Phi, psi and omega in degrees: 000131179281128180288128180288166180282152179297131175255323180223125180235113187248136179219139174056031187280125184221154176216129182234137175249154177251136172254102191295317186292340179254359182050050181232154173239126184239118178281138178260334167205157186214140172053044177286148180214122179194164178230139175238126182258165177301138181070015183249143176245118177255117177270131179258122182241162175156168182297159175300136177086358187282347175116019181298308180293322177302322177300312179299320183288333172289322176293325178279347180072027165290330168241161170257134175296154177284321179204168178099179181229153176223089183278115179256127182263098182274179179289347184245007182135181183258146181215146175271110181298340179285336186234355182300150177294150182304321181296325179288325177296317181298318178299316179295321177297322181288327188254321194232327187252121178254150181230118183248122179232173178279354185253139179236132173250083186293144176282139180299140173060033173238123183290156182301314179303317181293320180300323182278315184296325185296340177295319178283321178300323178298338179250020169100004178288138175304142185301316181296318178296319181295318181290325176296316180297319180296317177298315179300318183285324176296319174300318182295327179274001171089017178275125182302140185299331179286354177261352183302321181264007179265169185269128180299340179299341179260001184279163169287168179300317178296320178293319175300321182295326176296319178296316180301315178297314180298318177298320184285332187249009183293330178223153181295141171246165176286322180223131181239124179252121187246112183248093178046053187287345185240022190306322182238022179271156179282166187299320181301318179288322177298321178292323177295319178296319178298321179296317179293321176297323175300320178296319181290324178297318179297336181272003176097007180290130173276141187224141167234136185220139167250115188231131178290325180246074183297333180297340180294331185245018186309318184285352180259342187289128176263325179199167183234148172245118177261120177260123179256166174298131177298154182303132179087358183253133182250168174298327176298319177300320181291326177297323177299328179292342180293338179273084187289353176296338186247014185239137168228153180284151175256121178280000000 
């Protein structure tokens, strides 16, 4: 197997949160170092609350890491995701970096088919072709055809999740971040997602995933990153972080 070129190179990556009412700072992960190459799947493992999802959100820049670098090699050059300007991050999200989660915030009065097809239309795909691809993928993920023209705001959580997956996986990205995307999906849909991920992987998409059902993608995993509790941090400390009313992120 030919080794792909590096897409993401992370060094010294750390994240600390502050609990203001307790005047405490709690690290959720520290000094992480790893590389993800094109066509490679990196599975992220670790105890509950240790910061697996937070790591992905730092790479997507929903949070800012406390320290370290995350050098992303885009189609237009290299950029440190930890320090890049917000406008550059927005461009990368639109064009190259995808984030897949179990949650969808559907726009009011926008049909499921439109939500999925517009991802292809935005990059120049003909509308008829985009809608056909969207229809095929929604069918593949098990969304009933009579819901394709309905509004996801009226859907069940599982139905919304299928739309979310189709929207996120309709076109290849350079880097795909997967944050528990199948946590409440049935086995058939999880298998369909794994099949689609395999297709994207074959096209050179680099992937990082936190997965509730890791066995679903067992055949896709190339390596694993194990995140441990940072030194001096207990499970009780992580439980305190669950009360987000008292927590703000530390840049």
